[in-house]
N, C-alpha and C positions, 0 to 999 in steps of 0.2 A: 719415523716408523720405528717397529718393534726389529730386534736381530733375528726372530724368526717368524715367518710367515705362518698365519694359521690357515690350514684349509679349510674353504666354507662349506663343509659336509654337513648334513643331518645324520642321527643316528637311524639303525635301520628299524623299520616298523612304524616311523612317525613320516608324516606327509607334510609339504608345502601347497598352499593353495594360493595362486597368482588371480587378480582379478577375475579375469572372464571365467575360471571356473567356481572362484568364490562367489560370485555374483549368481551363477545359474544352479549352485548348491543352495545358496542362500533362498533363491525363487522356489525352489524344490522343499525347503523346510519350512516355508511361509505357507505352500499348498497344505502341507500337511498338517500344520498349526491350525487352520483355518478351520478343515473335517474335524479336527480334534474338540474346537472349540462350541461347533456346532453341536455336538452331543455333550455340552455341558462341563468338559474337562479342565478344572482348575490350574492354570500354570504356578509352578512352582521352581525353587532354585535350592539346591542344597550343596554344602561347601566341597569343594575340589579335593580337599585332607579329611580322613575319618581316622580315630582311633583303630589300630590294626587288631584290638581285642573286638570291635564292633563288626568289623569286616570279617574277619576268621575266627572268631570264638576267641575264648581265653588261649587255647594253643595255636600255633603260629603255623604248625605244617600241615595244618587244613587248609592255608591259604598259599600254596608255592608258587601259584602264579602271580601272586599279588605284590605290584611295586611299593616298598618300604620307605618309610622316609628318616631318618635321624633327626633326633628333637631333643632338647634339653625341657619340653615342657613335662613338670610331674613325673619325669623317668617315664613316660607311656611313649611305647612306639608308636609311630603315626605311619599311615600309608595310602596312596590313591586308590578313589573306590574303581570297582572292575565292572560294577553295572551301577543301575540307579534304584534296583529292588530293595536293598539292604540300608542303605541310606533312608528310603521310605518307610521300610519297618521301624528303624529307629526315631523318625519324626512321629510315627503315628504312637509308638510307646510314651513319647516325651510329651506328647500333647493331648493326652485323654479330655474330651468334652465336660466341662462343668457346668451345670444346667443353672445354678445359680448366679453364677458372675457370666455365663455365655461366651466364655473362653476356651478355647482349645479346638481341635479338628472333630465337627458333629459327623456321625456318620449316618447313612453311607456316604461314601468323600469320592468323587472321581478329581483325580490328580494327573497332569500329564507334567513332564519334564525332559527337555532335551539339553544337550551337554556331550561333552567329551567324558570318557571312561579307559581307563588303563589296565592293561594286562602284560604280566613278564612273560609273554610265548616268544618262542621262537618266530623271529618274522619269515613269513613267506607271500607267495602271491596270494592277494586277496585276505593275508591273515595280517594286522597290523597292531601294534603296542598300544597305539593311541588311537582310538576312534568314536566318531559322533554317534550319539546313540537317542531315539526318540522314544520316550515309553507313555503308555496308559493305561492306567490301573484304577480299578474300583474296589475300595475295600470297605467293608461292612455289608457288604448282601450276599446272603446265598444262593438266590435267585438266579435261574439260569437267563433270566432278562439282561442281566449282568453281562454274563457270558455272550450272548447273543449280540450287545451291542458291540463287544469286542472285535466280534466278528465282520460286524456291519461298519466299521470304523476303518477296517483294514479294506475291506470292500471300496468304499467311498473314495478311500485316499488313492487307491492304485489307479481307479477310474478316473479322478479328477488330474491325476498326474500323466494321464494319456494312453494308459497302458491298455490295452484291449482282450489281450490273451494272458490269464494267469487262474491259477488254482488256489482257492483257501481249504486247506487238508485238516479234517477234523478226526480227533478221534478222543476215546475216554482213559484217563488212567485205571478207572474203576475197571473196566473192560479187560484190561491187562492183567490185574489183580486177580479177577476171576480166571485169567488164562492160567496163573500159576496154581489157580485151585484145579484147574481143570487136569492139568499134567502133574499134579501130586505133589509139588516142593514142598518139602519139608525142612525141619532143621537137621543138619548134618553136623554136629559139633566138631570144631567148636564155632563154626558158620552157620547163622540164623538165618531161615527162611526167606525172611525180611531182606538179607542182603543179598541172596540168593536170586529173588526174584528181580531186585533195583539192578544186577550184573545182565540177567536175561532181557530187563527192558533195556539197558546199554547196547547189547549186542542188536537186538532187534531193530534200535533205531539208527543201524548202520546200513541196513536192506539198501538205502539207494546208491552207497559209496560203494559196498562190495557184493552185492549182490545176495539172492537168496540162500544158493547152495553154500556159499562162504558162511552165510550168518548160521545156518544149521549145523555146518561143522564146527563151528565154535560152541554152540549150543549143546551138543554132543561130545565135547572134548571133555576128559577127566582133568579133575586140578592137578597142578604138579605139585602144591603141598597142601597140608591139612586147613590151612586159612584162606585159600584161595576159593571165593565164592564163585565157582563156576557151575552152572547149571547141571552140567552131566546129565542131560535129556537121553532116555530111551529113545528105540527108534519110534515105536507107538506114539510116544509124546511127539517126536517129531512131526509124525503123521497127523497129529491134533493141531499143531501150529501151523502145518502148511495149509490142511482144510479151512482152517479159520481163516487165515492169509488171502486164500484165495476165494472169498467171497463174491460174489458178480452180483451185477445189476445195478440200479438206482440206488438214491440214498434209502430211500422207503423200503428196497425190496434188501438190502445189506442186512439193515438193523433188524427186519424181521427174521432173516437167516440166522442172524447173530442170537437172538431169542432161544430157538432151536439149538444151538450149538451149546449155549450155556443154560440149558432148562435145569431150574434147582440152585443155581449158582446166585445167590442173593447180590451180590456186590456188583457182578457184572450185570445183572437185572436192573440196578440203579443206575448205572453208566448209560445202559442203551435208554432208557426212559429221559435221562436228561439231554442226549443229543437228540431225541426225538422233541423235546421241547425246544431247543435252539433252533432246529429247523424250522419249527412252527414261526417261531419271534422272528426270526431273519427273514421269512416270506413275508411278514407282515411289515418289515422294514423297509421290503421295497429291493432287498437282494437276491438277483436271480439264482435258482436253485443249480443251474449248470457251474455257477462259479463255486459252487461247494462242493467238495467229496469227501464222502465218508472213508476214511483210508487208515485202516486197522494196524496197519506197519508203524503208524506215527507214535512213537513213544516219548520224544525230547529226552534229550540227554539229563538235565536236571532232577533228582531225586524229589524233588520237594513240591512236586507237581500233585494233587492230589483227586483231580477231576478233570474235565474237558481241557484238552491239549490242541493246538492249533499251530500254523506255518504256512505261508501264502509263498508259491513259486511262478515263477514266471514262465510261461509255456514257450517262449521264443527266447529264453534265455537261462535254461536248467543248468547249464555249467555254474553259476553264480550262487545256487544253493537256496536257502528260505531267506526270503528278504523281511518278512513279518515272522514274528513266532512267539509263543506265549502260551497260557493256560491259566486255570485254576490250582492257586496256592493256599491251603487254608491255616496255613500255622506260621503264617507271615512275622507277627511279632511274639510269638511262643517264647522263643528266645531272651526277650526282652521283657514280657511279663508274666511270663508262665500261662498265658492264656490263649486259647485259639482265636484266630480273627479271620472272617471268609476275607477272601480276595480273590481277583482275576485280573488279568491284563497282558497286554502285548508289548514287546520292544520291535522298534523297526531301526535296523542297521544303516544308518544315513550314508556313510561310505561307499557300502555294496550296493546299497539302491541306485546311488547317483551312478556308479560304474557300469551297473546293469542299464540303466536308462540312457545312457552314454552309448552303450552297446547297440541299445534298439533304435538309435537316431531320434530319442526323444527328450533330449537335453539341448537348449539354445544356449551356447556358451562364445556367442558371436560379442556381447557385450564387453567392452573391454573396462570400461570405465565407469563411475556413477556421474560422472559430470556432462553435462547436456548440452552447455553454452561453455565456451571459450573466448573471452576478451582479447581481441589482438591489440598490442601494445605498438602502434606505428607510428606516432606524432610524439617527439619531443615534449618533455616538460608537461604531459598531461595526464600523469600518475594519479593525479587527484578526480581526474575526470572518469578514468577507466576504472578508479575504486567505486564511484558514484555508481556508476552503471551497473557494475556486478551488486551492489548493496541493494537498488532497487530490483534486480531479479531475484535475489537471495529471498527478498522480503515476501514475493510471489510464491515461492517453493520452487523456483527453479535453481538447479544444481549449476553452481555457476563459477568457472576459474577464471585467473587473471595469468597471462603469459609472464612467466618468471625467466623464459629464455635470454642469456645474453646477447645472441645475437637478434636484433629486434626486424631484421628485414621483412618483406611480407613472405618470399618463398619458404623461408625459415619457419616462421609460425604458421603456416599455413600447413607443410610437409609435417609438421609435428603436429598439429589438431588433427590431422588426418590417421596417423599413425596411432594416436592415443585413441582413436575410436568414438571422439568427441560427433555429436550431430549437429551442433550449429557452431557458426564462429561470427561474433558481432566485429564489424572492421570498421574503423571510424580514422582516418588520417586527417591531415592539415586542411585538405580541401570540405570533408564532411566536418570539421569543426567549423570552418568559416560560415557554410552553408546551414549548420545547424540541423546536418543530418548524420544518419546512420546506414549499414548498410548489414543486411543477415543474410549469409548464405547457409542453407540447408546444404548439409556433404553427404546426405543419405541421395536427396532428388537433384542435386547439384543447381537447386535454383536458387539465384540472387535477389534480393528486393531490397531498393533503396526506399526510406522512408523519413519521416521527421523525427527529430531524437526524443521527442516527448512522447512517440508513439511505440517506444522500445517494449514495455511492459503490456502493453496492449496487444502487440503481436504474438508475443510468448504465451500470454492468458488464452490467445487463440488456439493455440498449439497444443493444450491440454486435453 
């Protein structure tokens, strides 16, 4: 024993998953993956470590929330990825398709990826430093059919997970860019109109959290210094924004009214048409229209979105925020290749969704183990026979454990099997060995059956 005991604690913002939660979470992830595969998304994996310059650019101050790693590799700083999108961009840039050799990534390409990502944030309730994320992206297509497929997989995934009430909120950054023109945002040296527009979108994206009045207050506020990109909108501009955000009716009616608001503003008109196309496609895909809500307040915080943006929220668990979120970002690989590449996609926050589904009572965490059968070691000097039984069951795909307890009394082993959550126990003591029989007890139904030893595998084959 060491002189000083180490306290068994984990760092803040990181989670442990014991078998009951891990197995329930694994089942949820398998459901998500099944839906993504039905739409033709290819699974990939990228490293848990990337070059810092890949994630944050040539200067690290753009990645203040990135976990950095000390490394001696060519003196290049390393870091943990904060999402799956930047590694996708690197992968696409590094693997262009070669028509002669037929190697590389052929576009358009659908990819899905699941795994942990890391953010050096301050731990809070529901905000973790390591969290599991499931992404689906389509690269190389500018068609709104691609965006509609992203909306469709959000719908079908949540339906398959048993969620009945949710909304997929949909907007278009082109419409918001048109909003900047509507309220006459211009350069205000040394701040550009583009920076002011991004700040306006960031503020608009907080409506759900702080409310419309607080948002309008921020939009009107004067900059504290010349370098702050505060929108500093007038009362007249605020009136226009409120009127825009107050458009009512069904999705079709909202888009028709939106056309009138932005009459003559080309970029907004393009965004409206794109949303109309997505609604037509999703309708053909079997996504009920009442699950989609055109919501002009959705801006999404990341400023790289260039077209449709979307997020899914659970109606009966609004406190968990958006479960799925994403949109179109056509400058995916520009930092690596200098060329624009059309892309769209969405990310699912697995840990947040798991917590939300648990809150809604949609998670079955009654399974404590993957073990189906435990073979009890009751008779002395028969370990070879017990091992043979386990081998036979494993060969037919039955997860089988042999009791490793030091106390091999029937009572102790039986109690252990129950508390482990095992479904069946195989009982074979001295009398069973003499009679060449076994007994199998179903711990869920409490039914116990005796049978010839050579019928062991037949019994469990019939249980499948």
